[in-house]
C-alpha positions in Angstrom: -31.5 -3.6 -66.5 -31.0 -5.8 -63.4 -27.6 -7.4 -63.0 -27.4 -11.1 -62.5 -24.6 -13.1 -60.8 -24.1 -16.5 -59.1 -24.6 -16.2 -55.4 -22.9 -18.5 -52.9 -24.9 -21.6 -52.2 -26.8 -22.2 -48.9 -25.6 -25.5 -47.4 -27.7 -27.0 -44.5 -25.8 -29.2 -42.2 -28.2 -31.7 -40.5 -28.5 -35.1 -38.8 -29.1 -36.8 -35.5 -28.2 -35.1 -32.2 -24.6 -35.4 -31.3 -23.5 -36.9 -34.6 -21.1 -34.0 -35.1 -22.8 -31.3 -37.2 -21.5 -28.3 -35.2 -18.1 -30.0 -34.6 -17.7 -30.2 -38.4 -18.4 -26.5 -38.8 -16.1 -25.8 -35.9 -13.3 -27.6 -37.7 -13.9 -25.5 -40.8 -14.2 -22.2 -38.8 -11.5 -23.2 -36.2 -14.0 -22.3 -33.5 -15.6 -24.1 -30.6 -19.3 -23.4 -30.8 -20.2 -27.0 -30.0 -18.4 -26.8 -26.7 -20.4 -23.7 -25.7 -23.8 -25.2 -26.4 -25.9 -26.6 -23.5 -24.9 -30.2 -23.2 -23.0 -30.0 -26.5 -26.3 -29.9 -28.4 -27.1 -27.1 -30.8 -29.9 -25.0 -29.4 -30.4 -22.5 -32.2 -30.0 -22.3 -35.9 -26.6 -20.9 -36.9 -25.2 -19.4 -40.1 -21.6 -19.1 -41.1 -20.1 -17.7 -44.3 -17.0 -19.5 -45.5 -15.1 -17.5 -48.2 -13.9 -19.6 -51.2 -10.3 -18.8 -50.3 -10.8 -20.6 -47.0 -12.3 -23.6 -48.9 -9.3 -23.6 -51.2 -6.9 -23.4 -48.4 -8.5 -26.3 -46.4 -9.0 -28.4 -49.5 -5.4 -27.8 -50.7 -4.3 -29.4 -54.0 -7.6 -31.4 -54.1 -9.4 -28.3 -55.4 -7.4 -28.7 -58.6 -8.8 -32.1 -59.2 -12.2 -30.5 -59.8 -12.3 -29.9 -63.5 -12.8 -26.2 -64.3 -12.5 -23.2 -62.1 -14.5 -22.8 -58.9 -16.4 -19.5 -59.5 -18.3 -19.4 -56.3 -17.6 -16.5 -53.8 -18.0 -18.9 -50.9 -20.3 -21.2 -49.0 -23.0 -20.2 -46.6 -23.4 -23.0 -44.0 -26.5 -23.3 -41.9 -26.2 -25.5 -38.8 -29.6 -26.8 -37.8 -30.4 -28.3 -34.4 -31.2 -32.0 -34.7 -34.8 -31.4 -33.7 -35.3 -28.6 -36.2 -34.1 -30.6 -39.3 -34.4 -27.3 -41.1 -38.2 -27.4 -41.1 -38.2 -23.7 -40.4 -35.9 -22.9 -43.4 -38.5 -22.1 -46.1 -38.2 -20.1 -49.2 -41.3 -19.6 -51.4 -42.8 -22.9 -50.1 -39.7 -24.9 -50.8 -36.4 -25.6 -49.0 -34.1 -22.7 -48.4 -31.1 -24.9 -48.6 -29.6 -25.5 -52.1 -27.6 -28.5 -50.9 -27.4 -30.4 -47.6 -24.7 -32.3 -45.7 -26.2 -35.1 -43.8 -23.9 -36.0 -40.9 -24.1 -39.6 -39.7 -22.0 -41.2 -36.9 -20.6 -44.1 -38.8 -20.4 -46.1 -35.6 -24.1 -45.5 -34.6 -25.6 -45.5 -38.0 -29.2 -44.4 -38.7 -30.9 -42.8 -35.7 -34.5 -41.3 -35.4 -33.4 -37.8 -36.5 -31.3 -39.3 -39.3 -34.4 -40.8 -40.8 -36.4 -37.7 -40.2 -33.7 -35.6 -41.9 -33.7 -37.9 -44.9 -37.5 -37.7 -45.2 -37.4 -33.9 -45.1 -34.6 -33.8 -47.7 -36.6 -36.2 -49.9 -39.8 -34.2 -49.5 -38.0 -30.9 -50.4 -36.0 -32.6 -53.2 -32.9 -31.1 -51.7 -29.7 -32.8 -53.0 -27.3 -33.9 -50.3 -23.9 -35.4 -49.5 -23.4 -37.8 -46.6 -20.6 -37.1 -44.1 -19.9 -40.4 -42.4 -18.4 -39.0 -39.2 -16.2 -40.3 -36.4 -14.0 -42.7 -38.4 -11.3 -41.8 -35.8 -13.2 -43.9 -33.3 -12.5 -47.1 -35.3 -10.1 -49.1 -33.1 -6.4 -48.4 -34.0 -7.2 -45.6 -36.5 -4.1 -43.6 -37.4 -4.9 -39.9 -37.0 -3.3 -37.1 -39.1 -5.1 -33.8 -38.6 -6.8 -32.2 -41.7 -5.5 -34.9 -43.9 -7.6 -35.9 -47.0 -9.4 -39.2 -46.5 -7.8 -40.8 -49.6 -4.3 -40.1 -48.1 -5.3 -41.0 -44.6 -6.9 -44.4 -45.5 -3.5 -45.6 -46.9 -2.0 -45.3 -43.5 -4.5 -47.6 -41.8 -3.9 -51.3 -41.2 -6.0 -54.0 -43.0 -8.2 -54.6 -39.9 -9.2 -50.9 -39.6 -9.8 -50.6 -43.4 -12.0 -53.7 -43.3 -14.0 -52.3 -40.3 -14.6 -49.1 -42.2 -15.7 -51.0 -45.3 -18.2 -53.0 -43.2 -19.6 -49.8 -41.6 -19.9 -48.1 -45.0 -21.8 -51.1 -46.5 -24.2 -51.0 -43.5 -24.9 -47.3 -44.3 -25.2 -48.0 -48.0 -27.7 -50.8 -47.2 -29.8 -48.5 -45.0 -29.9 -45.8 -47.8 -30.9 -48.5 -50.3 -33.8 -49.5 -47.9 -34.9 -45.8 -48.1 -34.8 -45.8 -51.9 -31.3 -44.2 -52.5 -28.3 -45.6 -54.4 -25.2 -44.6 -52.4 -21.5 -45.2 -52.5 -18.2 -44.0 -51.2 -17.6 -40.7 -52.9 -14.5 -41.8 -54.9 -16.5 -44.8 -56.3 -19.5 -42.7 -57.5 -20.0 -42.9 -61.3 -22.8 -40.3 -61.6 -23.4 -37.7 -58.8 -26.9 -37.0 -60.1 -27.9 -40.6 -59.5 -25.8 -41.8 -56.5 -25.4 -40.3 -53.0 -21.8 -39.6 -52.2 -20.6 -40.8 -48.8 -17.5 -39.0 -47.5 -15.8 -40.8 -44.5 -14.6 -38.0 -42.2 -13.5 -37.2 -38.7 -14.9 -33.8 -37.9 -12.9 -33.7 -34.7 -9.5 -34.0 -36.5 -10.4 -32.7 -39.9 -9.8 -36.0 -41.8 -11.8 -36.1 -45.0 -13.0 -32.5 -44.6 -10.9 -31.4 -47.7 -12.8 -33.9 -49.9 -16.1 -32.9 -48.4 -15.5 -29.2 -49.1 -14.4 -29.9 -52.7 -17.5 -31.9 -53.3 -19.8 -29.3 -51.8 -18.3 -26.5 -53.9 -17.9 -28.5 -57.1 -21.4 -30.1 -57.1 -23.0 -26.7 -56.1 -21.4 -25.0 -59.1 -21.9 -27.9 -61.6 -25.5 -28.8 -60.9 -27.0 -25.7 -59.2 -25.7 -22.9 -61.4 -29.1 -21.8 -62.7 -30.7 -22.0 -59.2 -27.8 -19.8 -57.8 -28.3 -17.0 -60.3 -29.9 -14.0 -58.6 -31.0 -10.5 -59.3 -28.3 -8.6 -57.6 -30.0 -5.2 -57.6 -33.5 -6.5 -56.9 -35.1 -6.1 -53.5 -34.0 -8.8 -51.0 -35.9 -11.9 -50.0 -35.1 -14.0 -47.0 -36.3 -16.2 -44.2 -36.2 -15.5 -40.5 -34.0 -18.0 -38.7 -34.6 -16.6 -35.2 -36.2 -13.8 -33.3 -33.8 -12.7 -30.5 -33.6 -10.0 -27.9 -30.2 -8.2 -28.1 -28.8 -5.8 -25.5 -29.0 -2.3 -26.8 -30.8 -3.2 -29.9 -34.1 -4.6 -28.7 -35.8 -7.4 -30.6 -33.8 -8.4 -33.7 -34.2 -11.0 -36.4 -31.4 -13.3 -37.7 -32.2 -13.7 -41.4 -30.9 -15.7 -44.3 -31.0 -13.5 -47.5 -31.3 -15.9 -50.5 -32.2 -13.4 -53.3 -31.5 -9.8 -54.1 -29.8 -7.0 -52.1 -30.9 -5.6 -48.7 -30.0 -2.0 -47.9 -29.9 -0.2 -44.5 -32.6 2.3 -45.5 -35.0 -0.4 -46.9 -38.5 -1.0 -45.6 -39.1 -4.7 -44.9 -42.2 -6.7 -44.6 -42.0 -9.8 -42.3 -44.5 -12.4 -41.1 -46.1 -11.9 -37.6 -48.4 -14.1 -35.6 -51.5 -13.0 -37.4 -50.4 -10.1 -39.5 -47.7 -8.8 -41.8 -45.3 -6.4 -40.0 -44.1 -3.4 -42.0 -41.0 -1.8 -40.5 -37.9 0.3 -41.5 -34.4 -1.2 -41.0 -32.5 0.6 -38.2 -29.2 -1.4 -38.5 -27.8 -4.3 -40.6 -25.3 -6.3 -38.6 -23.2 -8.9 -40.5 -20.9 -11.5 -38.7 -17.4 -11.5 -39.9 -16.4 -14.4 -42.4 -16.0 -17.7 -40.5 -17.9 -16.2 -37.5 -21.2 -17.5 -36.2 -24.4 -15.4 -36.4 -25.7 -17.0 -33.2 -22.5 -16.9 -31.1 -20.0 -14.4 -32.7 -16.4 -14.3 -31.5 -16.1 -10.8 -32.8 -18.3 -7.8 -33.0 -20.7 -7.7 -35.9 -19.8 -5.3 -38.7 -22.4 -2.6 -39.4 -23.0 -2.6 -43.1 -24.9 -0.5 -45.5 -26.1 -3.3 -47.7 -25.8 -7.1 -48.1 -26.3 -9.3 -51.2 -27.5 -12.8 -51.3 -26.7 -15.3 -50.1 -25.9 -14.1 -46.6 -26.7 -14.4 -42.9 -27.6 -11.0 -41.4 -29.0 -9.6 -38.2 -31.6 -6.9 -38.6 -32.5 -4.4 -36.0 -35.8 -2.6 -36.6 -38.8 -1.4 -34.5 -41.9 -3.6 -34.0 -40.3 -7.0 -34.5 -41.6 -8.5 -31.2 -44.3 -10.5 -32.9 -42.1 -11.7 -35.9 -42.2 -15.4 -36.5 -39.2 -17.7 -37.0 -39.5 -19.3 -40.4 -41.6 -16.6 -41.9 -40.5 -14.6 -45.0 -38.7 -11.3 -45.1 -39.3 -9.1 -48.2 -37.6 -5.8 -48.8 -39.9 -3.2 -50.4 -39.0 0.1 -51.9 -42.4 1.5 -52.9 -45.9 1.5 -51.7 -46.9 -1.0 -54.4 -44.1 -3.3 -53.4 -45.1 -3.0 -49.7 -48.6 -4.0 -50.5 -47.6 -6.9 -52.7 -45.2 -8.2 -50.0 -47.9 -7.8 -47.4 -50.4 -9.8 -49.4 -47.8 -12.5 -50.2 -46.8 -12.9 -46.6 -50.3 -13.0 -45.3 -51.1 -15.6 -47.9 -48.2 -17.8 -46.7 -49.2 -17.4 -43.1 -52.9 -18.2 -43.8 -51.9 -21.3 -45.8 -50.1 -22.7 -42.7 -51.8 -21.1 -39.7 -55.4 -22.5 -39.8 -58.5 -22.6 -37.7 -61.0 -24.9 -39.5 -63.5 -25.2 -36.8 -63.9 -28.9 -37.8 -63.3 -31.9 -35.7 -59.6 -32.5 -35.6 -56.4 -32.3 -33.5 -54.9 -29.1 -32.2 -51.3 -28.5 -33.6 -48.7 -26.1 -32.2 -45.2 -25.5 -33.4 -42.3 -23.1 -32.7 -42.0 -21.9 -36.3 -44.0 -21.4 -39.5 -41.8 -24.0 -41.2 -42.2 -26.5 -38.3 -46.0 -26.0 -38.4 -46.1 -26.5 -42.1 -44.0 -29.7 -41.9 -46.1 -31.4 -39.1 -49.3 -30.3 -40.8 -48.2 -32.0 -44.0 -47.4 -35.2 -42.2 -50.8 -35.2 -40.5 -52.6 -34.6 -43.8 -50.7 -37.4 -45.5 -51.9 -39.7 -42.7 -55.4 -38.4 -43.1 -55.5 -37.1 -39.5 -57.8 -34.0 -39.5 -56.6 -30.7 -38.1 -58.9 -28.3 -36.2 -56.3 -25.6 -35.5 -52.7 -25.2 -36.4 -50.8 -22.3 -34.9 -47.4 -21.0 -33.9 -46.5 -20.7 -30.2 -46.6 -22.5 -26.9 -49.5 -24.6 -25.8 -52.1 -22.5 -23.9 -55.1 -23.0 -21.8 -57.2 -21.9 -24.8 -55.8 -24.8 -26.8 -56.7 -27.3 -24.0 -60.3 -26.0 -23.9 -60.6 -26.3 -27.7 -59.3 -29.9 -27.6 -61.8 -30.6 -24.8 -64.7 -29.4 -27.1 -63.4 -31.7 -29.9 -63.2 -34.6 -27.4 -66.9 -34.4 -26.8 -67.5 -35.1 -30.5 -64.6 -37.5 -31.3 -62.4 -38.5 -28.4 -59.4 -39.6 -30.5 -59.0 -36.1 -32.0 -59.4 -34.3 -28.7 -55.7 -33.9 -28.2 -52.9 -31.4 -28.7 -49.7 -32.1 -30.7 -46.8 -29.7 -29.9 -43.7 -29.7 -32.0 -40.7 -28.1 -30.2 -42.9 -26.0 -27.9 -43.5 -25.7 -24.2 -46.8 -26.2 -22.3 -47.9 -23.2 -20.3 -48.4 -24.0 -16.6 -52.1 -23.1 -16.6 -52.6 -25.3 -19.7 -50.8 -28.2 -17.9 -53.2 -27.9 -14.9 -56.4 -27.8 -17.0 -55.2 -30.7 -19.2 -54.4 -32.8 -16.2 -57.8 -32.0 -14.5 -59.8 -32.6 -17.7 -57.8 -35.5 -19.0 -56.8 -33.9 -22.3 -53.7 -35.7 -23.7 -50.8 -33.4 -24.8 -48.1 -34.9 -27.0 -44.9 -32.9 -27.3 -41.6 -33.7 -28.9 -38.8 -32.5 -31.2 -39.0 -35.2 -33.9 -42.0 -34.9 -36.1 -42.5 -38.5 -37.1 -41.9 -39.7 -33.5 -44.5 -37.2 -32.2 -47.1 -38.5 -34.6 -46.1 -42.1 -33.9 -46.7 -41.4 -30.1 -50.1 -40.0 -30.9 -51.0 -43.0 -33.2 -49.8 -45.4 -30.5 -52.1 -43.7 -28.0 -55.0 -43.9 -30.4 -54.4 -47.6 -30.9 -54.2 -48.2 -27.1 -57.4 -46.2 -26.6 -59.2 -48.2 -29.3 -58.0 -51.5 -27.7 -59.2 -50.3 -24.3 -62.6 -49.4 -25.7 -62.7 -52.7 -27.5 -62.0 -54.6 -24.3 -64.8 -52.7 -22.6 -67.2 -53.5 -25.4 -66.1 -57.1 -25.4 -66.8 -57.3 -21.7 -70.3 -55.8 -22.0 -71.6 -57.0 -25.4 -73.4 -60.3 -25.7 -72.3 -62.6 -28.6 -74.8 -64.9 -30.4 -74.9 -68.6 -29.5 -77.2 -71.6 -30.2 -77.2 -74.7 -28.0 -79.0 -78.0 -28.0 -79.9 -80.0 -24.9 -79.0 -83.6 -25.2 -82.2 -85.7 -25.7 -81.1 -88.4 -23.3 -82.5 -87.9 -19.7 -79.1 -89.1 -18.4 -77.8 -85.6 -19.2 -80.3 -83.9 -16.9 -78.2 -83.5 -13.8 -80.6 -81.3 -11.9 -84.1 -80.2 -12.8 -84.3 -76.8 -11.2 -82.8 -74.1 -8.9 -80.8 -74.0 -11.1 -81.4 -76.6 -13.8 -78.2 -78.3 -14.8 -78.2 -80.0 -18.2 -75.7 -81.4 -20.7 -75.7 -79.4 -24.0 -73.8 -79.1 -27.3 -72.9 -75.7 -28.7 -74.3 -75.8 -32.2 -73.1 -72.3 -33.4 -71.5 -69.2 -31.9 -70.5 -69.1 -28.3 -72.0 -69.0 -24.8 -70.9 -67.3 -21.6 -72.1 -67.2 -18.0 -74.6 -64.4 -17.5 -76.4 -64.6 -20.9 -80.1 -65.0 -21.1 -81.6 -67.8 -23.2 -84.8 -68.0 -25.3 -86.7 -70.8 -27.0 -87.6 -71.1 -30.7 -90.9 -69.3 -30.0 -89.0 -66.4 -28.5 -90.0 -67.2 -24.9 -87.4 -66.4 -22.2 -86.3 -69.5 -20.3 -83.6 -68.3 -17.8 -80.0 -67.2 -17.5 -76.8 -69.3 -17.8 -75.3 -69.2 -14.3 -72.2 -71.3 -15.0 -70.5 -73.6 -17.6 -68.6 -76.7 -16.8 -66.3 -78.5 -19.2 -65.5 -81.9 -17.7 -64.2 -81.0 -14.2 -63.5 -77.3 -14.9 -65.7 -74.3 -14.8 -65.1 -72.1 -17.9 -66.0 -68.6 -19.0 -66.8 -69.5 -22.5 -67.9 -72.5 -24.7 -67.8 -72.4 -28.5 -69.2 -74.3 -31.4 -68.7 -78.1 -31.0 -68.1 -78.0 -27.3 -70.0 -80.5 -25.1 -70.6 -78.9 -21.7 -72.9 -78.9 -18.7 -74.7 -75.6 -18.1 -76.5 -74.3 -15.0 -79.6 -72.3 -16.0 -81.1 -70.1 -13.3 -84.9 -69.7 -13.6 -85.6 -72.7 -15.8 -87.2 -76.0 -14.8 -86.6 -79.2 -16.9 -89.9 -80.7 -17.9 -91.7 -77.4 -17.5 -89.7 -74.6 -19.3 -87.1 -76.7 -21.1 -87.0 -80.3 -22.3 -84.3 -82.7 -23.4 -83.6 -82.1 -27.2 -84.6 -78.4 -27.1 -82.7 -75.9 -29.1 -82.1 -72.6 -27.2 -80.7 -69.3 -28.3 -78.7 -66.6 -26.6 -81.1 -63.6 -26.2 -79.6 -60.5 -28.0 -80.6 -56.9 -27.8 -80.8 -54.4 -30.6 -77.7 -52.7 -29.1 -75.8 -55.9 -29.1 -76.4 -56.3 -32.8 -75.5 -52.7 -33.7 -72.3 -52.9 -31.6 -71.3 -56.2 -33.1 -72.0 -55.0 -36.7 -70.4 -51.6 -36.4 -67.6 -51.8 -33.8 -66.7 -55.5 -33.3 -67.2 -56.9 -36.8 -63.7 -58.2 -36.9 -64.3 -60.2 -33.7 -67.1 -62.2 -35.3 -66.2 -65.5 -37.0 -68.3 -67.6 -39.4 -70.0 -69.6 -36.6 -70.9 -66.3 -34.8 -72.5 -65.0 -38.0 -74.5 -68.2 -38.5 -75.7 -68.1 -34.8 -76.7 -64.4 -35.3 -78.8 -65.3 -38.4 -80.5 -68.2 -36.6 -81.3 -66.0 -33.6 -82.6 -63.2 -35.9 -85.1 -65.6 -37.4 -86.5 -66.4 -34.0 -86.7 -62.8 -32.9 -88.1 -61.6 -36.2 -91.4 -63.3 -35.4 -92.1 -60.6 -32.8 -89.9 -57.7 -33.9 -89.6 -56.5 -37.6 -86.1 -55.0 -36.8 -84.6 -58.4 -36.9 -85.7 -59.1 -40.5 -82.9 -56.9 -41.7 -80.2 -58.7 -39.7 
């Protein structure tokens, strides 16, 4: 019989770049990972195990305020880069994280990656707590390191307290706009209905005690069933990162979320287009409070590890392993085959090649690809190909073939990937647009803005080249004949539609009479005259008294192409008077061409 126990919860820490995610974990770990990152921005996903004793020590007497005993062994924190927003952290099609901490700079408020993080949390139905960071930057804030917020707030003067309240209400208002009820943590009546906002200073540790108590207490209270695992069952996990390690070759950093992984296990992992079956050579576990991506101490070699845990696996044949893909331990041929089928099924559901007209999508991880593909599907943007990896020359050539059928889909969208040099050259030479970025909704917004701009550009071209319908009447009085020929200049009223220089005119019997050379309204030459305008027109090729006469009604001569373009592509540019002019012209032209009877 398999033994069950409660595993430590997996807590994802996410939010906008530079809002303090890694600094918060540094405070808990007493490390300085943030300072070592390029530009202070987290470049890789990290995992840190925080034993419950450390939580109790940091939280101090506050832990006693939580009714009932904290039974958890600890907390497994995952620090995600702002651009990743844990899209690569997938488990059985859902979020790997049990709970999330959304870090928001209280002084900057919502930023693009804050919004994207909230969207991802909502989509994955991941419960979360808000850490309103950098309260120490409020002018005059009194700092006491590692002090609980509720103790620290009493030391602030009224002005600082009021400023904090104002900033908190701004945050609460933003959450309300996104469909969430939120409140300061000590004012929350029901944690299942309201978001708890904990004001903190990650830099100085203020408010961190309350944050840890809430994470541990809420995880235990509301997630107990989810946290129950089969301790003896084969392990399941997700690849955080594929990394080359000196002396070990290609390794994978993995979060184990179920079961137990042993040193002699066979594992099945997702590769680019296949399931990789390999035997574990070494299990390397970071020490408690140490960081899997940047350890201060040597990893411990262990014989087995039980969920939830961050572990580095060394094994042959991992070069093609994909970040974000599953890791399944298998202890028999049947289990290997089942794991292989499951992983291939997951990869095939995300990595697609439809052959249909649609955009080309590339991402750095399976989870990232899944997330951007879902967004595109929701917006009804078709996908031709979705794959993991950098943008290649082949991708550009495929986009080029799509462009021939439908230009707006002949593009490449790359989420958190690079563009290979040869791909850049071909794309530039052939004019294939490539959109890259590390915020999914921004990437899609950029593409949509381009589509809109292209459509506007095409519309301008069409408007420049298409002929609009128009009906004019020559004034019956001879006084309005200003010149009889070369060109004839006559006074007219625009009865319906519009006229422009360059359009040909026909009579009621369909006979051609000439082309409008210019239009003059009082003392000014104009490029267009509309219904109700009284103007003088110069008609090249017409002679008054021979081809045209005072009182004649003339029609702008339209081609079949003009009608098709107006009806299909410029319909919203036609107003009621244009439509009436079109119908009047169609009656005239239908006498010689049956096509016009249907107009």
